C-alpha positions in Angstrom: -51.5 20.2 -32.2 -48.8 18.4 -34.1 -46.4 21.2 -33.2 -47.3 20.9 -29.5 -46.7 17.1 -29.5 -43.3 17.6 -31.3 -42.4 20.3 -28.8 -43.4 18.1 -25.9 -41.4 15.1 -27.3 -38.3 17.3 -27.8 -38.6 18.7 -24.2 -39.0 15.2 -22.8 -36.0 14.0 -24.9 -33.9 17.0 -23.6 -35.0 16.2 -20.0 -34.0 12.6 -20.4 -30.6 13.5 -21.8 -30.1 16.0 -18.9 -31.3 13.3 -16.4 -28.8 10.8 -17.9 -26.0 13.3 -17.6 -26.9 14.1 -14.0 -27.1 10.5 -13.1 -23.7 9.9 -14.7 -22.3 12.8 -12.6 -23.8 11.3 -9.4 -22.4 7.9 -10.2 -19.0 9.4 -11.0 -19.0 11.3 -7.6 -20.0 8.0 -5.8 -17.2 6.2 -7.6 -14.7 8.9 -6.6 -15.8 8.7 -3.0 -15.5 5.0 -3.1 -12.1 5.2 -4.6 -11.0 7.7 -1.9 -12.3 5.4 0.8 -10.6 2.4 -0.7 -7.3 4.3 -0.8 -7.7 5.3 2.8 -8.4 1.6 3.7 -5.4 0.5 1.7 -3.1 3.0 3.4 -4.4 1.9 6.8 -3.8 -1.8 5.9 -0.3 -1.0 4.7 0.4 0.9 7.9 -0.9 -2.0 10.0 1.0 -4.5 8.0 4.3 -2.5 8.5 3.6 -2.4 12.2 3.0 -6.1 12.4 6.2 -6.8 10.3 8.2 -4.6 12.7 6.7 -6.4 15.7 7.5 -9.8 14.1 11.1 -8.6 13.5 11.4 -7.5 17.1 10.1 -10.9 18.3 12.5 -12.8 16.1 15.4 -10.7 17.5 14.3 -11.4 21.0 13.9 -15.1 20.3 17.4 -15.2 18.8 18.9 -13.4 21.8 17.1 -15.9 24.2 18.5 -18.8 22.1 22.0 -17.4 22.4 21.6 -16.9 26.2 20.3 -20.4 26.5 23.3 -21.8 24.6 25.7 -19.8 26.7 24.1 -21.1 29.9 24.2 -24.6 28.6 27.8 -24.3 27.6 28.7 -22.8 31.0 26.8 -25.6 32.8 28.6 -28.2 30.7 32.0 -26.6 31.5 31.1 -26.5 35.2 30.0 -30.1 35.1 33.2 -31.2 33.4 35.3 -29.2 35.8 33.5 -30.7 38.7 34.0 -34.2 37.4 37.7 -33.6 36.7 38.2 -32.3 40.3 36.6 -35.4 41.7 39.1 -37.6 39.8 
């Protein structure tokens, strides 16, 4: 009887150890899947960030060109106005 109890305890102990090892394996797989997903998300965010930075750079260039055009138009209008005034004198 005592042998049977001891054998049963040992078997239960072995099963618990095996169960713990399997649970650790499952957790490890979940963590690896989570890490993979996080890396994909990070790569996607980096790509999106780069796209937005490129778009912002393009918009800045366009803004600067428009400012230069505005300045040129203003200068030309000022010159034309001065020329018109000098012709009237």
